[in-house]
Phi, psi and omega in degrees: 000134179246141175240147176242132183299144180247167179293166182300132177090352180253142174288146177299146178275132181250142175242128176252137176242141190221123173282149179202177173245132172257157180274120175269190182294324183233009179168180181296148176234149176292142177211156178221125182264135177238127181218145180242165178081197187295145180290331180285149174097157180253144183266161185279327185241135171245128177251120180260123187245130178253127187283162176274196182126011176067024182074353187238354181207192182089169184203173176290347181295329188299327183271001188309302187294319181297313184288326177296313178301319180300309183283335170294330178291332179206096183291001172288359179236154171241149181236136179241112171278126186238138175275171178208163181289130179280153186298331182294338179265320177200118183290188174314139004261027188300318182293319178298318177293324173296313180304315181289325179296322180295320178297317179296320175295317178300321178297324186271352180234046183298320181296320179295336181263003185054044185227139182269358174086009181291306190228136181235119178242140172250144186216160172184173182230132178061243174299326173293332174283330169301312177297323180296316179294315183292318181291338176293319177294315184296318178297321178294314187291332182256009178082023177138172002284152185289135180251142176267346177186167175221134182239113188246110185257111182047055188289146172269102185243353192231086180301338178285350180052042191262355186286159179295322180290328178287323184277331190248335189298319183305330185267352192241003184254155174296328180270036186307318183297319182292311186293324176294325176299319181298311178301318183292324176298318177298313183296315178299317179299316179296319182298321178287320185286324184234065181299333174280106185304327180294338178290340186292344178251003175297133183295341180272352172256322181230090183303327179300341178271354183289134178265355181240093183242012178281162169064035179252161181292156175307146183237146166241123180239126181243126172244177179229146190297324184252026183255133180304332181275003184304310192288321180294323179297315183285329176293320179292325174299316179296324180291319178297316177298320172298332178274359178089015181272129173298110190225133172247129176246119183242128171262116176285155178292163178312134183270141179277076187271139176252325186206153182308321183298337183275352187297307181294316179301317180297314183292324176293323178295311181300323192267358189303317180298314181299317182292315179300318182296316180301316178294323178300323178294338182277352182286000000 
């Protein structure tokens, strides 16, 4: 259990986290529910979050601190970190099918999630942000579940690794070693996730390639000034705006990165206020 200090005269806000299993496309998946405030009562908003890791690594543990801070900032919401099948076990589209299955499971298990079913928001970072963007397309194409928003944090959206920031940034920054590690991780992840080259242009693998972006939920897209994924995030935001989707694209300042593992933590900390404000707008 985590506590956030409160102002004088206010009780501290507590966050409880509980492990559970969510139903994936072919079996159970690890999940962790984070909720703040009184245990009684159901929240209006559920945020389902998919972790990063380049489709080949990562776990629900990585989002613990970020999601706890998110729900403590607004106890009207609960957050569910959900796992998915990694590419080493089964490549595309296994993770996509898991992501959609988790959303369907959540709608059927509202009481277990302390959620009243009003608003469902999908979110993720890097590979998880790819899944969040893709599952927004899938939910639209398959008739549900209805989504109130999508939060894409430094999303991996271009398997071709063709953007200027991806191709040139590793060679031009003082933090070249760290940035090059990010670019290499993306390349290795895509090779494992999309072994069939033809899948690399499928809209469920590369939302940036989709020609059908209408009727999607409002989006918050977060890029970072010195991140190889910057350009594809901002290009996708521009395409959503062009399709008439209410979209906010925010570029964060250069992150104080010492090692690749600190990248996700830094951006989530920097972006917490932006994400909380976006979710609040969907109420």
